[in-house]
N, C-alpha and C positions, 0 to 999 in steps of 0.2 A: 504494500500500500504506500502510496506517495506520502512523503512527509513535508511536501512544499506547502507553505502557509502564507497568508498575508501577514504583514507586520502586526496588525491588530489581533489576528488569531494567535500568532505566536506569543504575543504579550498577554494573552488572556489570564494565564496563571499568576501573573505578577500582582502582588498586593502590597499595601503600605506595611512598612516595618520588616520586610524581608531582607535576607542577606543575599547579595548577588556578587558574581565575579565577572570581570571583563578581561578578555585577552587584550594584549597590546603593550607597547613600550613607547611612552610619550605619544600615544594615540596611533602609532604604526601597528597595524594588526587589530585595530579596534572596530567593532561593528557599528559604524556611524549611523546607518539608517535605523537600527534598533534603538540607539540612543535617542535619535530624533523622536521615535515612537514613544519612548518612556517619557520624554518631555511633554509630548502632546497628551499622554494619558494622565500626567500629573501625579504619579505615584510618589509618596513622600516617606520620610523617616527611614531611608534605606541605609543598611550597612553595606559598604562597598569594599570588595577585596580587589585590589589592582596593584600593578607594579609601581605606579606613580599617579599623581593627579593631573598629569598632562598639562594642557594649556586651557585658558578660559574659553577659547572659541573652537576647540577641537575635541571630537570624540567624547569619551566619558568625562573629560574636563568640564564640559558644558553643564553637567549635572550639579556642579558646585555653584555656578552662577544662578541657577534656578532654585537653589537651596532645597534640593530633594534628598540630600545626603545628610544623615545624622551622625554616622561614624565611618571612618575610612581606615582600612588596614593596608599599609603600603610601605615602600621604602623611601619615597621622596615626594616632597610637596612644593619645592622651591620655585617652579616655573608657573604655578597657578596662583595668582594673587588672591583670587576668591577663596581658595581653600586656606591659604595662610591667614587672611583677614578673619575668616570665620573661626579658625583655631584660636586666634588672639582674643576675639570677643566672646569666646566660650560657647558658641552655638554649634561647633563641629568637634566631635571627639576624634582624635588622631592617634592611632597605634602604629608607631614606626617599627619596622622590622628589616634587618639586613636582607639584601636581595636574595642571596643564596639560601638563607634560612626561610624566607617567605616561600620560595618555590618548593623547598623540601617539605614545609608544613602542608602545602596544598597537595603535594604528591602523597604525603602520609594520610591526609584526609581521604584521598581517592583509593588508597590501598587498604584502608581500614585499620591503620596502625594507631597506637595510642599516643604517638608523638615521635620526636627525633631528639637525639643528643648531639649538641654542637658546642665546640669551644668558642665559637664566635660570640663576643660580647661579655665573656667572663672578665670580671674586674671593672666593668663599665656600667653606665646607667642602664644598659640593655638587660642586665640580670636582675633588676629590681622586681620583686614579686615572683621570681621564678625559682624552681627547685634546682639546686646544685647537686650533681651526682658525680662521684669519683669512680673512674674505671681505669684499672691498670696504672694508678698513680696520677692520672690526668683528670682535671676537673672539666665537666661539661654542664651546659644548661639544658634542662628539659623544655623543649618547645612543643606546644600542643598542636594537634592537627587542625587544619582549616577545611571546612566544607561550606557550601552555599545552597540556598534553595534553588537558585537558577544561575547557570553560567551562560554568558553571552560571548560567542566566538566569532571570528572573522576568518573565512577561508577564501582561497582563490577559486577552487573548483569544488562543487558538490554534485552528487547525483540525487535523484529523487528519493533514494533510500537512506540518505543522510551520510554517506561516505564522504570524507573530506580530504582535500589536498591543500596545503598551505604553500605560499610562495616566499622564498627568501627569509629575511629577518621578520616578516609578518607572522612567521610561525610562532615565535617567542613563547608566551605563556599559554597559548591556546590549547595544545594537546593535553597538558597536565590538568588544566581546568575542566576539560571534557570528562575527566574521571571523578571529579570531586563535587558534583552538584546533583541534586535530585531531578532537575529538568534542564535540558541542554538545548539551546537554540543557536543555530549558526547562520550568519549572513554570508553569502557567497557572490563572488564576481560573476560566475557562470554556473548555471544549474543544468546538468546533463541528464540524459535518460539513465535509468537504473542499469548497471552493468557496463556503462561506457568507460569507467575508470579502471585501468589495469589494477588488479588487486595488489600488485607489488608496489604501486604508487600511493595506495591509501595510507594516510597518516593518522586519521581518527576514524575507526570503523563506525558504520551507521548504527550499530546496536547501542552506541552511547549517545546518539543524537535523536532528540524528539521532534524537532521542527527545523525547517530550512526556509530562509527567505532570500530573495534576490536583492541586488543593490539598487534596483530601479522599480 
């Protein structure tokens, strides 16, 4: 059965207060049309898991200008003045996480693990409120897994069954986020007939994807 949907159909499960993930790195690899749909829908009080808060006028960065985000878990906010200002005024909760740790926490969420052990952040403010564990004489921090209600992905190719192919650096966080959400929707540059993509090229299998939308 085809998984191709309109933006409105694909966003139907999205509700106020949900936790969502967006693939992308400074908005490269971000599903911009789905972001536009979220802005039109007006969903609020979102917890957003992203690599960064991008720019005020690009991709998921726009959701800070519209004040639809209550909390963001990311590694960097410096290029989006809206997110920085809202953090200062106390209307946006920001949880900063080193980039490698962030992606591993998402991977752990997708794999059903209880967390990861990392030496990153030991002895710094990063370790505040976290459990320290010593293994083989070395100290690690226990970082808890991350999952979301919905993951929003951006692919170059999709088929109607939801199989995805990413292009270049736009691949970034998208594959790992496909594993760590209850509902996965992908925006694709091109949507092909089922079976059109060589199985050896598929980077995210359709079994992980619930809905596909085109860029136009």
